[in-house]
C-alpha positions, -999 to +999 in steps of 0.1 A: +000+000+000+012+035-008+009+070+007+002+100-015+032+121-027+011+151-017+014+142+020+049+128+017+060+162+003+042+181+032+067+193+058+064+184+095+049+213+115+076+239+121+059+246+155+056+211+168+085+192+151+107+193+182+079+181+205+094+146+209+126+162+223+106+183+247+087+152+259+120+134+265+133+163+286+100+163+306+104+126+312+138+133+328+121+158+352+132+189+334+107+218+332+102+230+296+090+266+289+070+264+257+077+295+236+072+275+204+035+277+202+008+303+204-012+287+232-024+315+255-020+310+293-046+336+301-077+320+316-106+313+294-135+336+304-158+321+330-187+331+307-176+303+284-180+276+311-212+291+324-227+289+289-215+253+287-233+244+319-264+262+307-266+243+274-299+224+279-309+208+246-321+172+251-307+160+217-272+170+205-282+173+168-268+187+136-269+225+132-271+245+100-240+239+078-235+276+075-235+280+113-262+289+138-279+322+133-271+335+167-233+331+161-234+346+127-253+376+141-227+377+170-198+379+145-215+405+124-221+427+154-186+422+167-170+431+134-190+463+133-171+475+163-141+477+140-160+493+111-160+460+093-195+455+080-208+421+070-243+409+074-249+376+091-258+361+057-223+370+045-207+349+072-200+312+074-189+295+106-160+271+104-139+247+125-114+273+134-094+295+110-076+265+096-108+250+081-117+284+068-084+286+049-088+250+036-123+257+023-111+290+007-081+274-011-103+245-024-129+270-037-107+295-054-079+273-067-075+244-091-045+221-087-013+240-096-027+274-090-008+299-069-014+321-038+010+349-029+022+354+007+047+377+024+076+357+037+081+346+065+045+333+068+025+311+091+038+276+084+004+260+084-005+280+053+019+258+034+005+226+049-030+236+039-019+247+004-001+214-002-031+194+008-051+213-019-025+210-046-019+248-044+015+265-046+024+293-022+046+319-039+064+342-014+077+378-016+104+385+009+102+408+039+132+414+061+140+416+098+159+448+093+126+464+080+106+449+109+091+426+082+071+455+067+062+454+030+085+478+012+071+482-023+044+471-048+069+458-074+080+430-051+045+416-054+038+424-090+069+406-103+057+372-090+022+373-103+014+349-131-017+337-149-020+310-121-021+336-093-055+335-076-050+354-043-028+373-019-028+359+016-015+375+047-022+377+085-025+411+101-012+413+128+012+387+116+020+353+128+050+347+128+065+382+128+041+404+148+041+431+121+010+453+119+006+465+083+002+502+078-026+516+057-001+523+030+009+486+030-027+476+028-032+500-001-004+482-019-021+449-014-055+463-024-041+480-056-024+447-067-056+427-061-078+452-078-055+457-108-049+420-113-085+409-104-074+384-077-087+377-042-073+391-010-074+366+019-071+387+051-064+365+082-074+388+111-073+364+140-050+387+160-068+419+151-073+432+187-037+425+198-021+458+185+003+478+207+019+512+211-015+529+205-013+519+168-046+523+151-055+490+135-069+492+100-085+462+082-082+461+044-120+462+045-116+499+049-105+502+012-138+501-006-126+492-041-113+458-029-143+446-009-156+424-037-121+407-038-119+404-001-122+371+019-119+378+056-109+350+080-113+352+118-112+330+149-120+332+186-091+310+196-065+336+206-088+365+215-107+345+242-081+318+250-103+291+235-079+273+211-096+240+218-131+253+209-123+255+172-146+283+161-137+304+131-154+321+103-153+333+067-168+366+056-172+379+021-194+402+000-189+378-030-222+359-031-211+335-058-180+326-039-199+320-006-224+298-024-196+276-035-178+275-001-212+265+014-209+232-005-179+223+015-196+234+047-224+211+038-200+182+030-186+184+066-222+186+079-220+211+108-199+227+135-202+215+171-235+226+184-223+232+219-192+252+208-213+275+187-236+282+216-207+290+239-189+311+212-221+332+209-218+341+246-181+350+243-188+376+216-212+394+240-183+402+264-174+439+266-144+452+247-129+460+281-122+423+285-103+422+252-084+454+261-073+439+293-060+408+274-042+432+250-025+450+279-011+418+293+004+408+260+018+443+255+035+440+289+050+407+278+061+421+245+079+449+262+096+425+286+108+401+260+122+429+238+141+443+268+156+409+276+165+401+240+183+434+237+206+423+266+217+390+248+249+395+228+247+386+191+209+384+190+192+405+163+156+415+169+130+443+165+099+454+183+068+436+171+037+457+169+010+431+174+000+395+180+023+376+203+052+364+181+085+376+168+113+363+147+148+365+162+182+360+146+206+341+168+244+340+166+244+304+155+248+287+121+218+264+125+190+275+148+172+241+146+203+223+159+206+248+187+169+244+196+173+206+197+204+210+218+185+231+244+161+203+248+185+173+247+217+185+263+211+217+282+192+229+312+196+257+337+185+248+372+167+218+357+148+241+333+150+246+296+130+263+268+115+252+235+114+275+204+102+270+169+131+270+143+122+298+118+133+280+087+099+263+086+083+298+081+102+304+049+099+289+014+137+291+012+149+274+044+183+292+042+166+325+049+155+314+083+183+290+091+198+311+120+164+324+132+137+312+157+101+322+161+093+331+197+057+331+211+054+352+243+022+335+256+037+329+290+040+351+321+066+379+324+083+359+351+086+329+329+097+350+300+126+363+321+136+327+330+133+316+294+155+345+281+181+337+308+181+301+296+186+314+260+214+337+270+233+311+290+226+284+265+241+305+237+272+311+257+277+273+263+267+263+228+290+287+210+319+277+233+314+241+224+311+248+186+344+269+185 
């Protein structure tokens, strides 16, 4: 029996590939700080669990394939707070943002078609693309520019007759960049001129720091018919296990076709849709308090990184990630070494090697992606482990 080349050619998760080494360290009694994954440690709101307890249907049946009306209305009302106006009928509920992207790729692309992404990009984009027979085509952004988009030409020169969309996350996973209105205008101009889709992944929309005013590309009217917006509750409300996401679009023909895939997977969890509806009713003050905690952590990690010799970094403007260049030849080897051969006071740290966030692995070979979803105290401990680990590692490698 054989296994498809499509799956064989799909890379192991850049975020989870070192998990076996972390598990071995834990089995030895070593504490591992997980800075490899965007798993919030902030408590899930009590309203979620209260809604769970209050769910009183006698039969746990299928729901509408497009999502329950209450949740679609909830998303519609929530987006209006950000001046993003979609009616409930223009929204489809999905199993997290990942299913949303899968359904979008399958709907807008035939096998061999291309989607443009700024590089580095969220590694799961590539996994989803491979599973659909779609090719991601990157345009490069650089750490010295804070991973901001520099010009329109870098995008135009890679567009071909097979290009179907531009995909990006804003704020970005893995870089934490928040795209300016001028950068969004570049994306909108390209999409409008070339008549391709814009897939805007706005999962981290509310996590924007330094009093930066967040703008969705929805604010650019001419591109609204091209726009497919993806959102999720996972990070905003610390409900990654709930798996509630959504797709919104003004393009009725597109949404009619995506609905076919929603119908094929029948429905989303009845209970989770009910609890998600209650989460969307929480006041914005809750989300602001969450944002403040992550901003404090962002400030802390940037301060600690600035004290480590040879480390090259920048100040991310949103989400809870950043890409860091290390004074090593191979960051993946170093990350493995931290888990296998190094500990400080019986503690070590796990990072995600950044090469998995690039199409060209060489570009990220000396970089790591850091997720600062842990407390300031644990960030301090983790950065001290990184600092001392680099000293020892580089003394060994001399």
